[in-house]
C-alpha positions as CSV (number, residue, x, y, z in Angstrom):
1,M,26.5,-12.2,-53.7
2,L,23.3,-13.2,-51.9
3,A,22.4,-11.7,-48.6
4,S,21.7,-14.1,-45.7
5,P,18.0,-14.2,-44.9
6,V,17.0,-12.5,-41.7
7,V,15.9,-15.0,-39.2
8,P,13.3,-13.6,-36.7
9,A,13.9,-14.2,-33.0
10,V,11.8,-17.1,-31.7
11,E,9.6,-16.1,-28.9
12,P,8.8,-18.7,-26.3
13,L,5.3,-20.3,-27.0
14,N,4.3,-19.8,-23.4
15,A,5.7,-19.0,-20.0
16,A,6.7,-22.6,-19.4
17,A,8.9,-22.5,-22.5
18,A,10.6,-19.4,-21.2
19,G,12.3,-21.5,-18.6
20,V,11.2,-22.5,-15.1
21,I,13.8,-23.5,-12.6
22,P,13.1,-24.6,-9.0
23,G,13.2,-21.9,-6.3
24,P,13.9,-22.3,-2.6
25,P,11.8,-24.6,-0.4
26,I,8.6,-23.0,0.7
27,A,9.4,-23.8,4.3
28,S,12.6,-21.8,4.1
29,L,10.9,-18.5,3.1
30,P,10.6,-15.8,5.8
31,I,6.8,-16.0,6.3
32,D,5.4,-16.0,9.8
33,D,2.3,-17.7,11.0
34,V,0.1,-14.6,10.7
35,Q,1.2,-14.0,7.1
36,A,0.8,-17.7,6.2
37,Q,-2.7,-17.8,7.7
38,A,-3.7,-14.7,5.8
39,A,-2.3,-16.2,2.5
40,F,-4.2,-19.5,3.3
41,A,-7.5,-17.7,3.8
42,A,-6.9,-15.9,0.4
43,F,-6.0,-19.2,-1.3
44,V,-9.2,-20.9,0.1
45,T,-11.3,-18.1,-1.2
46,S,-9.6,-18.2,-4.5
47,C,-10.1,-22.0,-5.0
48,P,-13.4,-21.9,-6.8
49,S,-11.9,-19.6,-9.5
50,L,-8.6,-21.5,-9.6
51,V,-10.2,-24.8,-10.5
52,R,-12.2,-23.2,-13.3
53,R,-9.4,-21.2,-14.8
54,N,-8.1,-21.5,-18.3
55,D,-4.5,-20.4,-18.2
56,T,-3.1,-19.9,-21.7
57,S,0.5,-19.5,-20.3
58,G,0.9,-23.2,-20.2
59,L,2.0,-23.1,-16.5
60,T,-1.1,-24.4,-15.0
61,R,-4.6,-25.8,-15.6
62,G,-7.7,-25.6,-13.5
63,A,-7.4,-29.3,-12.7
64,D,-3.9,-28.8,-11.3
65,W,-5.4,-26.8,-8.4
66,Q,-8.0,-29.3,-7.4
67,P,-5.9,-31.5,-5.1
68,A,-4.6,-28.6,-3.2
69,C,-8.0,-26.9,-2.9
70,T,-9.5,-30.2,-1.7
71,A,-6.8,-30.5,1.0
72,A,-7.2,-26.8,2.0
73,A,-10.9,-27.4,2.7
74,S,-10.0,-29.9,5.5
75,T,-6.9,-28.0,6.7
76,D,-7.0,-25.9,9.9
77,R,-5.7,-22.5,9.2
78,R,-3.3,-22.8,12.0
79,N,-1.5,-25.3,9.9
80,A,-1.1,-22.9,7.0
81,R,2.7,-22.9,6.8
82,T,2.7,-26.7,6.7
83,F,0.0,-26.7,4.1
84,F,1.9,-24.4,1.7
85,A,5.2,-26.4,2.3
86,Q,3.4,-29.6,1.4
87,W,1.3,-28.3,-1.6
88,F,3.4,-25.6,-3.2
89,E,6.8,-25.2,-4.6
90,A,8.7,-22.0,-5.5
91,A,9.8,-21.5,-9.1
92,Q,12.0,-18.9,-10.8
93,I,10.8,-17.9,-14.2
94,G,13.3,-17.0,-16.8
95,D,16.5,-15.4,-15.5
96,G,14.7,-14.0,-12.4
97,K,15.5,-10.4,-13.2
98,A,12.0,-9.5,-14.3
99,F,10.1,-6.6,-12.6
100,A,6.4,-7.1,-11.9
101,T,4.0,-4.3,-11.0
102,G,0.3,-4.0,-10.6
103,Y,-2.5,-1.6,-9.8
104,Y,-5.8,-1.6,-8.1
105,E,-8.8,-0.1,-9.9
106,P,-11.8,0.2,-7.6
107,E,-15.2,0.2,-9.2
108,I,-17.4,2.6,-7.4
109,A,-21.2,3.0,-7.9
110,G,-22.0,6.6,-8.4
111,S,-24.8,8.9,-9.5
112,L,-24.9,12.2,-11.3
113,E,-27.7,13.3,-9.1
114,R,-28.0,13.3,-5.3
115,R,-30.1,10.4,-4.1
116,D,-30.4,7.8,-1.4
117,G,-27.6,5.2,-1.4
118,Y,-24.9,7.6,-2.8
119,A,-22.7,9.9,-0.7
């Protein structure tokens, strides 16, 4: 009797292959104007990096960000909620049960000897 070969589990090639389903409309999210304006300022600051990015996940390319970044450059920050509703859409990746975490690692200039410029 021959044993059946073991078939390895197939991993998705990229995040897009893992399954992306639409999320709620951006305009329906509980974000107030102050939060939207702060997010808008961060987005505008990030645009130069976004358009140069090389994302191996398959979800986005730098060129994908160019239209939104161009529009952001001529959008008044007071219209941040409308901007996000027009240019963004929410997505759920996989089954939506993932847990994401992160950390902040500051880089602080230091000196082993006391001298000007270091506390």
